[in-house]
VMD Tcl script that draws the C-alpha trace (Angstrom):
set ca {
  {-16.97 -3.49 -182.71}
  {-14.54 -2.61 -186.15}
  {-18.12 -2.23 -188.37}
  {-16.96 -0.41 -191.88}
  {-19.39 1.42 -193.18}
  {-20.54 -1.08 -196.29}
  {-20.40 -3.78 -192.76}
  {-23.68 -1.96 -191.60}
  {-24.83 -1.00 -194.65}
  {-24.93 -4.52 -195.92}
  {-26.89 -5.60 -192.73}
  {-29.19 -2.57 -192.33}
  {-30.85 -3.01 -195.53}
  {-31.72 -6.59 -195.11}
  {-34.28 -5.33 -192.36}
  {-37.67 -4.53 -193.39}
  {-38.43 -1.05 -192.64}
  {-41.44 0.06 -194.74}
  {-43.61 2.49 -193.00}
  {-47.11 2.54 -194.10}
  {-48.70 5.71 -194.43}
  {-52.41 4.68 -193.36}
  {-51.64 3.04 -190.28}
  {-52.02 5.81 -187.31}
  {-48.94 4.20 -184.97}
  {-46.02 5.47 -184.12}
  {-44.04 4.40 -185.38}
  {-46.31 3.63 -187.98}
  {-44.98 -0.06 -188.57}
  {-43.94 -1.59 -185.79}
  {-40.72 -3.88 -187.96}
  {-38.77 0.05 -187.68}
  {-38.25 -1.29 -184.00}
  {-36.08 -4.31 -185.48}
  {-33.95 -2.05 -186.79}
  {-33.96 0.78 -184.42}
  {-33.49 -2.23 -181.44}
  {-30.37 -3.20 -183.50}
  {-28.65 0.42 -183.38}
  {-29.19 0.90 -180.13}
  {-27.18 -2.53 -179.18}
  {-24.31 -1.99 -181.50}
  {-24.21 1.97 -179.98}
  {-23.96 1.14 -176.45}
  {-21.68 -2.31 -177.73}
  {-19.58 0.14 -179.58}
  {-19.11 2.67 -176.15}
  {-22.04 4.72 -175.82}
  {-23.49 5.15 -172.33}
  {-26.62 7.05 -173.15}
  {-28.15 5.60 -176.63}
  {-31.51 4.26 -176.28}
  {-34.83 3.96 -178.42}
  {-38.05 5.58 -176.82}
  {-41.07 4.11 -177.25}
  {-42.09 6.26 -180.30}
  {-38.96 4.68 -181.96}
  {-36.75 7.32 -182.20}
  {-32.96 6.38 -181.27}
  {-30.50 8.97 -179.57}
  {-26.94 8.67 -178.60}
  {-24.30 10.97 -177.57}
  {-20.69 11.64 -178.70}
  {-19.16 12.99 -175.84}
  {-16.83 16.81 -176.22}
  {-12.79 15.85 -176.02}
  {-12.94 19.73 -175.90}
  {-11.87 22.53 -173.09}
  {-14.09 25.05 -175.51}
  {-17.30 26.52 -175.96}
  {-18.04 24.85 -179.26}
  {-22.44 24.80 -180.67}
  {-24.12 20.89 -179.87}
  {-24.61 19.90 -182.85}
  {-26.86 16.70 -184.34}
  {-26.47 14.12 -186.80}
  {-29.72 12.51 -187.78}
  {-30.78 9.79 -190.83}
  {-34.38 8.19 -191.17}
  {-34.72 4.08 -190.62}
  {-37.36 3.41 -191.68}
  {-38.19 2.86 -196.54}
  {-40.69 4.42 -199.01}
  {-43.76 2.26 -199.12}
  {-43.79 3.37 -203.29}
  {-41.81 -0.31 -203.68}
  {-41.15 -3.29 -201.83}
  {-38.80 -4.01 -199.25}
  {-38.95 -7.01 -198.22}
  {-36.27 -9.41 -198.50}
  {-33.63 -7.05 -199.98}
  {-30.87 -9.01 -201.45}
  {-27.77 -6.34 -201.82}
  {-25.03 -7.70 -204.62}
  {-22.12 -6.31 -204.96}
  {-20.35 -5.06 -208.01}
  {-16.64 -4.81 -207.17}
  {-14.17 -2.38 -209.24}
  {-16.91 -1.62 -211.96}
  {-16.14 -1.57 -215.11}
  {-18.24 0.51 -216.53}
  {-21.58 0.07 -218.44}
  {-25.38 -0.55 -217.73}
  {-26.10 -3.19 -215.30}
  {-28.36 -5.66 -215.65}
  {-30.37 -7.05 -212.09}
  {-30.22 -10.38 -211.35}
  {-33.45 -11.10 -209.79}
  {-35.52 -9.53 -212.86}
  {-33.36 -8.78 -216.03}
  {-35.85 -6.85 -217.28}
  {-34.76 -4.29 -215.01}
  {-32.08 -2.45 -215.86}
  {-29.67 0.61 -214.28}
  {-28.90 2.17 -217.38}
  {-25.83 4.31 -217.93}
  {-28.30 6.91 -220.17}
  {-30.50 7.58 -217.72}
  {-28.05 7.40 -214.26}
  {-25.18 8.98 -216.44}
  {-23.86 9.44 -212.37}
  {-22.42 6.17 -213.03}
  {-19.65 7.48 -215.26}
  {-17.94 8.89 -212.52}
  {-17.89 5.60 -210.62}
  {-15.19 3.62 -212.56}
  {-13.53 1.08 -209.96}
  {-15.53 1.80 -207.24}
  {-17.62 -1.02 -205.72}
  {-21.84 -0.41 -206.11}
  {-24.45 -2.31 -204.35}
  {-27.48 -2.88 -206.04}
  {-30.42 -5.30 -204.95}
  {-31.14 -8.45 -207.06}
  {-34.46 -5.92 -209.14}
  {-36.82 -7.35 -207.18}
  {-37.17 -4.94 -203.87}
  {-35.66 -1.38 -203.26}
  {-32.85 -1.22 -201.83}
  {-32.40 1.14 -198.79}
  {-29.99 3.46 -199.25}
  {-32.18 6.00 -198.73}
  {-32.13 6.42 -195.64}
  {-29.83 3.27 -194.43}
  {-27.00 4.74 -195.65}
  {-27.17 7.62 -193.47}
  {-27.74 5.64 -191.12}
  {-24.24 3.56 -191.22}
  {-22.46 6.42 -191.89}
  {-23.31 7.95 -188.96}
  {-22.63 5.07 -187.10}
  {-19.26 4.85 -188.60}
  {-18.58 8.43 -188.12}
  {-19.76 8.44 -184.05}
  {-17.41 5.16 -183.40}
  {-14.44 7.36 -185.17}
  {-14.85 10.61 -183.09}
  {-16.18 8.28 -180.04}
  {-12.58 6.36 -179.81}
  {-10.19 8.48 -181.82}
  {-9.25 10.92 -179.32}
  {-6.63 12.92 -181.72}
  {-10.06 14.40 -183.74}
  {-11.16 17.30 -181.30}
  {-14.92 18.21 -181.61}
  {-17.70 19.47 -178.85}
  {-20.66 17.21 -178.26}
  {-22.98 15.64 -180.93}
  {-25.72 14.28 -181.13}
  {-27.17 10.94 -182.94}
  {-31.21 10.90 -183.80}
  {-32.12 8.05 -185.91}
  {-35.50 8.82 -186.71}
  {-38.77 6.71 -188.22}
  {-41.59 7.57 -190.85}
  {-39.78 9.50 -192.71}
  {-41.00 8.55 -195.78}
  {-44.94 9.32 -194.56}
  {-44.12 12.88 -193.94}
  {-43.65 11.94 -189.26}
  {-40.37 11.42 -189.13}
  {-40.05 14.47 -186.31}
  {-44.12 14.35 -185.12}
  {-42.46 13.15 -182.01}
  {-38.70 14.08 -181.50}
  {-37.68 15.15 -178.12}
  {-35.84 18.29 -179.15}
  {-35.45 19.30 -175.24}
  {-33.62 15.80 -174.69}
  {-31.83 16.13 -178.02}
  {-30.18 19.07 -176.41}
  {-28.75 20.24 -180.29}
  {-28.23 23.89 -181.37}
  {-27.64 23.37 -185.38}
  {-28.37 19.80 -186.91}
  {-27.74 17.67 -190.45}
  {-29.69 15.19 -192.10}
  {-27.34 12.58 -193.88}
  {-29.98 11.97 -196.89}
  {-28.90 13.59 -199.58}
  {-27.76 11.85 -203.33}
  {-24.45 12.44 -205.05}
  {-21.37 12.56 -203.19}
  {-20.06 16.49 -202.36}
  {-23.95 17.73 -202.58}
  {-24.84 20.14 -199.72}
  {-28.28 20.94 -199.92}
  {-29.90 24.50 -197.83}
  {-33.39 23.98 -199.97}
  {-36.42 21.87 -200.04}
  {-39.99 22.04 -202.16}
  {-42.61 23.93 -199.50}
  {-45.24 21.10 -199.47}
  {-48.90 20.66 -199.21}
  {-51.07 17.60 -199.26}
  {-54.25 17.95 -200.51}
  {-57.40 15.85 -200.30}
  {-60.49 16.38 -202.30}
  {-64.11 14.61 -200.63}
  {-66.92 13.88 -203.71}
  {-70.06 13.35 -203.15}
  {-72.44 11.63 -206.21}
  {-75.78 10.66 -206.80}
  {-75.67 7.03 -206.33}
  {-78.56 5.24 -207.63}
  {-79.32 1.40 -209.25}
  {-78.01 1.16 -212.49}
  {-81.27 -0.15 -213.69}
  {-83.02 2.89 -213.20}
  {-79.89 5.45 -213.69}
  {-80.03 6.95 -217.48}
  {-80.17 10.94 -216.31}
  {-79.71 10.41 -212.49}
  {-76.65 8.79 -211.64}
  {-73.52 10.99 -211.33}
  {-70.68 8.41 -210.01}
  {-68.09 10.05 -207.49}
  {-65.75 7.49 -209.39}
  {-65.99 9.04 -212.61}
  {-65.97 12.70 -211.76}
  {-63.07 12.17 -209.40}
  {-61.77 10.56 -212.46}
  {-62.61 13.18 -214.53}
  {-60.54 15.92 -212.38}
  {-57.85 13.56 -212.44}
  {-57.48 13.82 -216.07}
  {-57.91 17.04 -216.11}
  {-54.04 17.81 -214.00}
  {-51.80 19.84 -216.56}
  {-49.08 17.64 -217.90}
  {-46.97 20.60 -217.51}
  {-47.53 20.44 -213.48}
  {-46.82 17.23 -212.94}
  {-43.81 15.31 -211.56}
  {-43.34 13.80 -215.05}
  {-43.77 17.62 -216.66}
  {-41.66 19.06 -214.71}
  {-38.21 19.25 -213.30}
  {-35.74 22.63 -211.92}
  {-36.88 25.05 -209.67}
  {-40.61 23.94 -210.95}
  {-43.76 22.71 -208.78}
  {-46.13 20.08 -209.36}
  {-49.59 18.43 -208.35}
  {-49.19 14.78 -208.12}
  {-52.36 12.55 -207.10}
  {-51.47 9.79 -204.91}
  {-54.23 7.91 -204.25}
  {-58.04 7.39 -205.10}
  {-60.56 5.60 -203.15}
  {-64.11 5.28 -203.39}
  {-67.50 4.67 -204.48}
  {-70.85 5.17 -206.44}
  {-72.17 7.82 -204.06}
  {-68.30 8.78 -202.75}
  {-65.09 9.44 -204.03}
  {-61.53 10.51 -202.32}
  {-58.75 11.56 -204.21}
  {-55.35 12.52 -202.14}
  {-53.02 14.74 -203.88}
  {-48.85 16.40 -202.77}
  {-48.77 19.32 -204.07}
  {-45.24 20.87 -204.10}
  {-43.02 24.23 -204.98}
  {-40.33 25.91 -203.23}
  {-42.54 29.03 -202.95}
  {-45.80 29.18 -200.41}
  {-46.93 31.31 -202.95}
  {-46.38 28.56 -205.84}
  {-48.46 26.49 -203.87}
  {-51.16 28.34 -203.33}
  {-51.33 29.28 -206.72}
  {-51.59 25.61 -207.71}
  {-54.01 24.80 -204.74}
  {-56.34 26.97 -206.67}
  {-55.40 25.69 -210.04}
  {-56.68 22.29 -208.91}
  {-59.63 24.01 -207.45}
  {-60.95 26.05 -210.56}
  {-61.03 21.77 -212.33}
  {-62.78 20.35 -209.71}
  {-65.27 23.35 -209.84}
  {-65.16 23.16 -213.74}
  {-66.04 19.69 -213.56}
  {-68.67 19.84 -211.10}
  {-70.31 21.86 -213.04}
  {-71.75 18.97 -215.17}
  {-73.12 17.32 -211.90}
  {-75.85 19.42 -210.53}
  {-76.28 17.24 -208.22}
  {-73.10 16.38 -206.45}
  {-70.82 18.29 -204.54}
  {-66.98 18.74 -203.77}
  {-64.93 19.46 -200.70}
  {-61.21 20.50 -200.81}
  {-58.87 20.10 -197.77}
  {-55.16 21.58 -197.25}
  {-52.98 20.53 -194.56}
  {-49.18 21.46 -194.43}
  {-46.92 19.39 -194.44}
  {-43.41 21.21 -194.34}
  {-41.64 24.49 -195.75}
  {-38.39 25.38 -197.61}
  {-35.84 25.12 -195.16}
  {-33.92 27.69 -196.69}
  {-35.97 30.21 -194.81}
  {-34.26 29.11 -191.76}
  {-30.94 28.50 -192.84}
  {-30.19 32.00 -194.40}
  {-30.37 33.27 -190.90}
  {-27.32 30.82 -189.85}
  {-25.16 30.86 -192.71}
  {-22.48 29.07 -190.62}
  {-24.68 25.28 -191.22}
  {-23.83 25.75 -194.18}
  {-20.34 27.42 -195.17}
  {-18.74 24.70 -192.81}
  {-20.93 21.56 -194.56}
  {-18.84 23.11 -197.56}
  {-15.66 23.33 -196.00}
  {-15.93 19.72 -194.50}
  {-17.32 18.18 -198.28}
  {-14.17 20.15 -199.01}
  {-11.24 18.62 -196.62}
  {-13.17 15.12 -197.50}
  {-11.44 15.61 -201.12}
  {-14.58 16.15 -202.71}
  {-15.76 19.53 -204.79}
  {-19.20 21.08 -202.81}
  {-21.54 21.35 -204.78}
  {-25.00 23.47 -203.43}
  {-28.12 21.92 -204.29}
  {-32.03 22.02 -203.18}
  {-34.12 19.22 -202.94}
  {-36.93 18.47 -204.98}
  {-38.72 16.48 -201.61}
  {-38.05 17.23 -198.51}
  {-35.96 15.67 -195.63}
  {-36.68 15.78 -191.23}
  {-34.22 18.70 -191.95}
  {-37.59 20.81 -193.63}
  {-39.60 20.58 -190.09}
  {-36.66 20.35 -187.43}
  {-35.81 23.84 -189.04}
  {-39.37 25.35 -188.41}
  {-38.93 23.48 -185.27}
  {-36.49 25.41 -183.88}
  {-33.70 23.29 -185.09}
  {-31.61 24.41 -187.99}
  {-30.90 21.69 -190.51}
  {-29.41 21.58 -193.68}
  {-28.88 18.29 -195.39}
  {-25.83 16.52 -196.56}
  {-25.18 13.52 -199.30}
  {-25.77 10.14 -198.14}
  {-24.85 9.08 -201.85}
  {-27.88 6.75 -203.31}
  {-29.13 7.15 -206.25}
  {-32.46 6.27 -207.89}
  {-34.69 6.60 -204.67}
  {-37.75 4.55 -204.05}
  {-37.24 1.92 -206.49}
  {-35.41 -1.40 -207.77}
  {-33.19 0.30 -209.61}
  {-31.16 2.61 -206.35}
  {-27.55 1.88 -205.87}
  {-24.82 3.39 -204.24}
  {-21.14 2.86 -203.83}
  {-19.12 2.01 -201.11}
  {-16.66 5.05 -201.78}
  {-18.87 7.70 -201.45}
  {-20.34 6.39 -198.82}
  {-16.97 6.47 -197.34}
  {-16.90 9.89 -198.43}
  {-19.80 10.80 -196.58}
  {-18.43 9.11 -193.13}
  {-15.07 11.26 -193.94}
  {-17.15 14.35 -194.01}
  {-19.25 14.07 -190.87}
  {-15.78 14.02 -188.88}
  {-14.38 16.63 -190.66}
  {-17.75 18.71 -189.64}
  {-16.90 17.80 -186.04}
  {-13.58 18.88 -186.02}
  {-14.24 22.09 -188.12}
  {-17.07 23.42 -185.82}
  {-14.57 22.76 -182.61}
  {-12.03 24.45 -184.97}
  {-14.13 27.68 -185.36}
  {-15.25 28.32 -182.02}
}
mol new
graphics top color blue
foreach p $ca { graphics top sphere $p radius 0.5 }
foreach p [lrange $ca 0 end-1] q [lrange $ca 1 end] { graphics top cylinder $p $q radius 0.2 }
display resetview
C-alpha cells in the first residue's frame, strides 16, 4: 500500500463511528467496528502479521524491532470513535488547497463560517491544504487524524530499514469520547512500557497534563400530585432540577472559564414530576479542586431543596480519570523525548495542558505512562472542525523521530 496520511484520513472520516454514552455495550456502537475491521485489513495488507481486532473492538499491531539494542517497548494510541456532541453520519470532507487566508464559509450550511478571528491558528496555515466538512457534520479529526498518522508512520517504520527502532506497538481504541476508551484494553497483550496518544490539537504541542474528572449525578424525588388539586402540595422534580441548574455560577462553567480554571457542566436532565435526574461532569487540574466544586453543587442543591420540604435529593460521584502529570513527572524521559522529536520534525515544541482528558489519562494510572502529542485538528466536536494536510504530515514525522530517539538513547 502506498497511501498517504491524507488518503487514509479522507477514507476514515467517511465511516460513521460515533459512540453512544447511553449504550451498555463494548464498544458502545457496533459501527465503530466497521472502521476497526478496515484498519486490521489495511495493516495486514501493509505487512503487519499480528494485526487483529478483539471482541471489544480494540485493534492491536506490532512493528518488530530492527535493532539489537534493548529499547523499551513504546506504544502509539488513538481512538476510532467520534463524539456524540454532533452528527458524524455522512461526512463530506472538503479540500481547500493552498489556503490563501480569510474566513471559510462551509458549502453545505452557509450559516456556518470558520472565522479567522475565532480560529487564529488559521493565520499559520497560509499555503497549506485544509480539510473541513460541508458544515452539516463534524469532521472526525478527533481522532481519525491520529489513527491515520499512526498507521502511516507505522508503515514507514516497518518498511524503511534505515530507521533503527525498537518494538513499536499500535493501539486503536473505541469509546474514548464517552470515557470508556481503555475499559477493556489488554495491557499484557500490548506489552508496552511507555505510550503516546496522538490526540492533541495544534502542531508542535506536547501535553503532559490533563484535567482530573468526575461524573456527578443528582437524583431528585419530588411530590407528585394531580395538577387539578396541586396547590400547596405538588413539588415538581423537573422544576427543582431547573432551579438547581439555574443557580450554577457562570464563572464555574465551561463557557465562563479558561486556562487552569475548572468547571461544573450539566450534560443531561431527565425525569418526570415525581423523579428527575441531573447528570453533570466536574473538571479541575487538582483533586482538591474537584472536591470543592462537588461541595458547591451539594450546597446549591441543599439550598434549593430547603424550599421543598416534601422532596429529597441524593448526589452520586463517580471517578472518571485523573491528571496524568502525577505519573509522567516520575518518567520525565517520555516528555523529553517527545519534545526533541517535535524539534527534529521541524517545529518549535510547545508544552501544554489539556482542558479535558485522553485515553492517556487512564492508561497512565493503569501502569502505562502516556503523554499526549498533537494530531493537528481544531474545533473538535463541531461542524467547524478543520485540519491541514501539512500538520498531519508533521505528526507522522514526529512519530518516526520518536521511534528513532528511543533507539538512539537506549
